[in-house]
N, C-alpha and C positions, 0 to 999 in steps of 0.2 A: 635453043634459047628459051623455049616454053618450059622445058624441063628444069632449067636453072631457075626460072622465075617461080616454079612451083616449090622447089626446095627452099628457095629464099623466102617464099611466103610461109612455108611451114616453120622455119626458124623464127620468123617475125611473130607468128602466132604463138609459138611456145614462149618467147620472151615476153610477149604482151600478157600472157596468162600468169607467168611468174610475177610480173610487175603488179598485176591486179591483186594477186594473193598477198604480196608484201604490203601494199597500201591498205588492204583490209586489216591486216594484223596491226599495222601502225595506227590505224584509226581506232582500233579497240584499246590500244595502250593509251592513246591520247584521250579517249573518252574516260578511261579510268583515272588518268591523271587530271583531267579537267574536273571531274566530280570531286576528287580529293582536294584539288587546288581551291575550288570554291569553298569547301568546308573549312579548309585551313585558313583561307582569307577571312572567313566570317569569324572563326575563333581567334585568329591572330592577325588583325589588319596590318598590312604592310604599308610602306611609304607610298604616297600617291605618285611619285615620280617613277618613270619607267627606266629600269636598269637591266640591260641585256645580260650582264654578268650575274646580277642577282637572280634574274629569271633562270639562268642556266644552273645556278646553285640550287634554286628551289626545285628545278626539275630533277636534279640529281638526288636531292633529299626525298622528293616524292617517289622516285623509283625505289629507294631503299625502304620507304614506308610501305610501298605496295608489297614488298617481300615479307615484311614482318606482320602484316594485317593492318587494316585501317584503324585510325585512332578511335573512331566512333564505336567500333565493336568491343573495346576493352571493358566498358561498363557491363555489356551483356555477358562477357566472359566471366566477370566477377560474380554476377548473379547466378550464372550456370554452375560455377564451382561451388557457390554457397548452397545451391539446391542439391547438388550431388553429395556434399558433405552431410546434409541433413538426412538424405536418403540412406547413406551408409550407417549413420548413427542409429537409424530405426532398424536396419537389418542385422547389425552385429551388436550383441549385448556388450556393454562396457564392463570390463573387469574392474571391480571396485576395490579400493584400498580398505584396510581394516577400519572398523568402527564407522563405516558409511553404509546406510541403509537406504534402499530405494523401493518404490512401490512395486516395480517389476522384478524384484530380487528373486522371487520364487520361480520366475521363468528361465533363469540362467541354468543351462544344462549342467549335469553333474561333471562332465568332462571339463567344461570351462571353469567350474568352481574348483576342480582339482588343480588345474593349471594356475588359477589365482592363488590358491593356498601355497603352491610351490614357490610363487614369487614372494609371498609374505609369510615367513616361517613363524612369526609370533601368532598370527591368526590361525595357522595350522595347528599349533600347540593348543590354542584355546578350543578349537573344534574337536581335537582328539580328547581333550579333557572332558568336554560335554558328552562325547560319545561313550566314554568309559563310565560316566555317571548314569547314563540311561541303560547301559548294558553291563552291569557289574559282574564281571567274571574274573577280575584280576586279583592278585595277591593271594591271601589265604581265606577268602570269603566265598560263600556260596549263597544261592537265592532260595529261601524257604517261601513256599507259596500256599495260599489257602487261609481261610479265616482261623480255623482251629490251630493249625501248625504255627502260624505267625503269633497268635495270642499266647499260646503256651510257650513258645520260644522266648517271648518277652517276659512272661511271668515266672518261669522256672529258673531263669538266670544261669542256665548251663552253657548258653552261647553268649558271645560278645556281639550284640546287635550294633549295626553301623548306620543303616538308613532304612526307613520304611517307605515304600512306593505305593501310592494309592491311585486307583483309577479316577480320572477327572470326570465329573458329571454327576448326575443324580444318584448313581449307585454309591457314591461316597457318603451319602446321607443316611444310609441304612444303619440301624442300631448296632448290628454286629461289626460293621466297618468302623463306625464311630468309637466303639469300645476298643478296638485294636489301636486306633489313632490316639485315644486318650491314654492308653497304657504306654504307648511309645513316647508320647509327650511327657508323661509323668516320670519316665526313666531317662529323659534327656536324649532320646533318639530322634534324629531329624526326620520329618515327614515331608515327602515331596509328591505332588500330584503329577501324574504322567498319563499318556494316552493308553488306550487298550492295546494298541499295536506294540507299544513298548513293553507292557506287561506280558504280552504273548511271547515276545522274544526272550524275556527274562526266564519265563517258565517253560520255554521250549514248546509252546503250543498247548500245554496242559491246563487243566481247569484251575485258575488262580483265584476266582471269586472276587477279583478286584483289588487284591493286596499281595504284595511281595516284600519280603524282608531280606535285606542283605546282612548276613551274620556269619560268624565263624562256624566251621563244620563240627559235627558230632562224630565221634568214632566209638569203636568198641572199648569197653572198660577193661582195664588190666585184670587178669585172673587173680582171685584171692583164694588163699588156702583157708581163710577163716570163715567157717560156716556153722550155723547153729543147728543143733539136732531137732529143735522145735521152732516152728515158724512164728507162732503167736502165743506161746506158753501153754497151748492145749493141743492143737492139731499138729501132726507130723508135716514137715515141709515137703513141697513139691517143686522140683526144678524141671523146666522144659529145656531140652538140649536139641539144637538143630544142627544137622549135618548137610552141608552143601546145598542150602536153599539159595537159589540164584535169582529168582524172580522177585523184584522189589515189591510188586503188588502183593504177592503171596506173603512175603516177610512182613509187610505192613499190616495185612489182615491178621496174621498170627499174633503179632504184638498187641493188636487191639483186643483180640479174644483173651489172650493171657492176662492182660491188665484187668479186663472186665470181670473175668471169672475168679481172679485172686491167686494167680501163680506167684510163688515166692521169688523166683529168679528165672531169667531167660539167658541162655548161653548159646553160643554158636561157634562153629569152626571158622577160623580165619581164612583158610585156604578154600578156594572154589566156592566162596559165598559172596553174595552181593554186599556192598558197603551200606552203611547207614546214611543214605542219601535223602535229599528233600522229597524224592518220589516215595520213598518208604514212609517218611513222616506224613505225607499227604494221604497215603493209603491207610495209615494207622489212625487217621483223623487227629493227628497231633500226639498220640500216645508215646511215640518215640521220643518226644521232648520231655516226657515225665519219667519213664522207667529207664533204668540203665541196662544195656545189653552187654554181657561179658563175652570177650573173645578168647579162644584157646587155640594155640598152635597145635596141640596134640590132645584130642578128646579122649583117646584111649588111655593115656596116663591118668587123666583126671578121673575117668570112670573107675579105674582100678583102685585109685585112692578112696573113692566113695564106697566101693564094695568093702574095702578093708575096714572102713569105719561103720559098717553096719547098714548102709543104704542098699536098697534094691533097685536094680536097673530093669526098666520095662521098655521093650521095643514094640514095633507095630508091623503088621503084615496085612496083605489084602485078604478079601473074603475067600479067594480061591488059591491061597498060598500053598506051596508044596510042603509035604510033610517034613518036619524037622524034629530033632531030638529035644528041642526046647518046647515046653508046654504052651499051647495056644489057648487063650481064654477070651470069650466075648467081653467087651468092655463093660457091659451092663452087669456082668457077674463078678467082676473084679472088686476086691475089697482092699482099700489102701490103709494099712495098719502101721506102717513105719515110713521113715523118710524115703522118698522115691524120686528117681530120675526118669522122666519120660523122654525117650528118644524118638525124633521124627526125622526121616530121611528126606533128601531133596527130590526135586521133580524128576520123574523118569526112572531112575535107578533105585531110589529108596535108600535104605541103610546099607552101609558097606559090610562086608563079611567080618571085618575086624570088630566092629561095634556089635554086630549080631551075636558074635561069639561070647560077648560079655553080658548078654541079657539073661535074666532068670525067668522071665515070662514075656510072651508075645501077645499083644492085644489085637483083636480084630473087631471091626464094625459089621454086624450082620446086615445083609441086604434085605430089603423089604419085598423083593420080587426076583424072578429068574432073570439073570443078567445076560446081555449079549456079549460075545467076546470082544475085548478091547475097552469095555466100559465097566469093568468089574472093580474099579477102585475109585476113590474120591480125590479131589484136589487136596493138596497138602494143607492148605489153610483151613478148609472145611473139616478135614479129618482131625486136625489139631483141636479145633473148637469142640467137636463132639467128644473126643477122648478126654480132654481137660475137664469138661463138664462132668463126665462119668466118674473120673477119679476124684475130683474135688467133692462131688456129691457123696461118694462112698466114704470119704474122709470125715465129713461132717456127721454122717449117720453113725459111724463107728465111734466117734468122739463123744456122742451124747450118752 
C-alpha cells in the first residue's frame, strides 16, 4: 500500500512539474501579448464595449504580429538599414558614368576603373585616345627629343611635325625651350604641356631637356650616281663611308664630327647598321636633322665605281695591325690631293676583307705611349674625328 502511494506520489509530482512549466510558458506569451496589446490599444483605440469574439480575433492577430516582429521596432529597422547603406557607400567606391567627376575620383583603383570603362565603351574610347596622345608611338610617327634635335627638326623641314610636347613648370620658361615653342607655333604645330613623367615615357627614359616632338621619321637617302669631282670648286671632295656601325651613340657622334669638320658626304651600309633613330639625332646634337646620310645596299660596287672614276679609297687599321700588302701610313703624314673615300669599320670587327681589298692606303693613328693589350685601338667615333681632321687639314694645306 505504501509502495503504491509512493509511485502515485511520483506521478503526481511529475505531472505537477509539467503543469508548472506549461503555466510559465503561457505567462511569458501572455506578458508579450499584454505589452503588445497595450501598445496597439494606444495606437489604435478599440471600441469601449467588451466583445469576447473581438478579443479572440485581436489575440490571433497579436500572435501573428509576434511572429513578424513588433510594430514598434519597424522604425528602428528602417534607421538601421539606412545606416548600413551609408556605411556600404563609404566602403565601396561608386562606379561613375561618363562625364561625371567626383572629388574622390583619384581614389578609385585601376581595376575598378577598368571595369567601369568596360561598362561604358564611349568613355573607354575617350581614355584610349588620351593615352595615345600622351604616348605617341602610333602610325608612322616617332618622338624626337632634346632641344637641338627638336629645333632643327622644325626648322629644316625634312620631317612632318605633328605635335610638340613641353614639360609643364618653370623649365618651360627657359629661353631655349621658348625658342622651340615659338618655332613650332610659327609653323602651325600644336604645343601641349605635359608632365615630366610623360616626357620620360616618350623618350624611353633618355635626356629630353623638357621637349619632345612627334614627327615623321628620317631614313637613309637613296644612293645617287651623280657626284662632283670637286667639292667647293677648289678642294677635292671627301666622303666618309661607314660599314656596319651599329651603336646609335657612335653614329651620332660621327655625324656631328663630320658636319663640324666639313665632310662632303656621309654614306653607310644598309645591312647590319643602326637606323637613323631619334637616339642618333640626340647623340649628334641635331646634326642628323641637317645633313643627309646616304644608304647603300652594296658598298663594294659603289667603291669600285669610285675607283674607276679616279677616286682613292683609304681604309683604317689599328696601331698594332698585322702586316699587309697595302701600304700603311700615319694619318699625320698623309696628303689628300684627289677625291677620297675614307672607310670606317664598325665596332669590334672593323672593315670587312672585301672592302679592305679595295683600299689603296691604310691610315693609322699613332699612340702617344706604350699600350696594354686590348686597348690598342680607339672608339670608332673618336677615330673618325681624328682621321677626318687630319685629311681635311692636309686638303686645305695642299690647296693653298
